[in-house]
C-alpha positions in Angstrom: -155.3 21.3 28.3 -154.5 23.0 25.0 -152.9 20.9 22.3 -150.5 22.0 19.6 -151.6 22.6 16.0 -149.6 19.5 15.0 -151.3 17.3 17.4 -154.7 18.7 16.4 -153.9 18.1 12.7 -152.7 14.5 13.5 -155.9 13.7 15.4 -158.1 15.1 12.6 -156.1 13.0 10.1 -156.6 9.9 12.2 -160.3 10.5 12.3 -160.5 10.8 8.5 -158.3 7.8 8.1 -160.5 5.6 10.3 -163.6 6.7 8.5 -162.0 6.0 5.1 -160.8 2.5 6.2 -164.3 1.7 7.5 -165.8 2.7 4.1 -163.3 0.3 2.4 -164.6 -2.5 4.7 -161.9 -2.6 7.3 -162.9 -3.7 10.8 -161.2 -1.4 13.2 -159.8 -3.0 16.3 -157.9 -0.2 18.1 -156.6 3.3 17.6 -153.5 4.9 19.2 -152.6 1.5 20.8 -149.5 2.0 23.0 -147.6 -0.8 24.5 -144.2 -1.4 26.1 -141.6 -2.9 23.7 -138.5 -2.9 25.8 -136.1 -0.7 27.7 -133.5 1.8 26.7 -129.9 2.0 27.8 -130.8 3.8 31.0 -133.4 1.1 31.8 -136.4 3.3 31.2 -139.4 1.6 29.6 -139.8 2.3 25.8 -143.3 2.5 24.5 -144.4 2.2 20.9 -147.7 3.3 19.4 -149.6 2.0 16.4 -152.0 4.6 15.0 -154.7 2.1 13.8 -155.0 -1.6 14.0 -157.7 -3.1 11.8 -158.6 -6.2 9.9 -158.9 -6.2 6.1 -160.8 -9.5 5.7 -158.5 -12.1 7.4 -155.4 -9.9 7.4 -154.4 -7.9 10.5 -153.2 -4.5 9.4 -150.9 -2.2 11.4 -151.6 1.2 10.0 -149.5 4.3 10.3 -151.4 7.6 9.6 -149.5 10.5 8.2 -151.3 13.8 8.0 -150.1 17.0 6.4 -151.5 20.4 5.6 -149.8 20.2 2.2 -147.4 18.1 0.2 -145.4 20.9 -1.3 -142.2 19.6 0.4 -142.6 15.8 0.2 -145.5 13.3 0.2 -146.6 12.4 3.7 -145.6 8.7 3.4 -142.0 9.8 2.9 -141.9 10.2 6.7 -142.4 6.5 7.2 -138.6 6.0 7.1 -136.6 2.9 8.1 -136.5 4.0 11.8 -140.3 4.5 11.9 -140.8 1.1 10.1 -138.7 -0.6 12.8 -140.7 1.1 15.6 -144.0 -0.1 14.0 -142.7 -3.6 13.4 -141.5 -3.9 17.0 -144.9 -2.7 18.3 -146.7 -5.1 15.9 -144.6 -8.0 17.1 -145.4 -7.2 20.7 -149.1 -6.8 19.9 -149.2 -10.2 18.1 -147.4 -11.9 21.0 -149.7 -10.2 23.5 -152.8 -11.7 21.8 -151.2 -15.0 20.8 -151.8 -14.4 17.1 -148.1 -14.7 15.9 -149.1 -17.0 13.1 -152.0 -15.1 11.7 -151.5 -13.1 8.4 -150.6 -9.4 8.9 -149.2 -6.5 7.0 -148.1 -2.9 7.4 -150.1 -0.1 5.7 -149.8 3.6 5.5 -152.7 6.0 5.2 -151.9 9.6 4.1 -154.3 12.5 4.7 -153.7 15.8 2.9 -155.7 18.7 4.4 -154.7 21.5 2.0 -158.4 21.9 1.2 -160.3 21.3 4.5 -163.6 20.9 2.7 -162.3 17.8 0.8 -159.4 16.0 2.4 -157.4 13.7 0.2 -157.0 10.3 1.8 -154.9 7.5 0.3 -154.2 4.0 1.5 -150.9 2.3 0.7 -151.4 -1.4 1.3 -148.4 -3.4 2.3 -146.2 -0.2 2.3 -143.3 -2.1 3.9 -142.4 -5.6 4.9 -140.0 -7.0 7.5 
């Protein structure tokens, strides 16, 4: 099944992000973790996805990956707006409840991947990008 260029770009960015995080010493737990977080007004199940879940030492990190072909319009992390932050926080809360780790330390990070030069992508980690 063919995928859109945007999905292909996102998948490539997530691969670069995961490799970068491992180089920094993160222990990857899951990628593209999807779980139900509630129901909408029509009663349909609402799912939320976390791009990467990893440990940075003792801290569980919920990581949103933003990949762009260029940053001429705005930096990739600008797309992690309040709505997106709420979605990630809701999914993180459900994840922590699911695994009974509500009291363990955690944070929300963003990894940006710029692919304007495919031979050398620019990858940046923004630790603790937002808080609840």
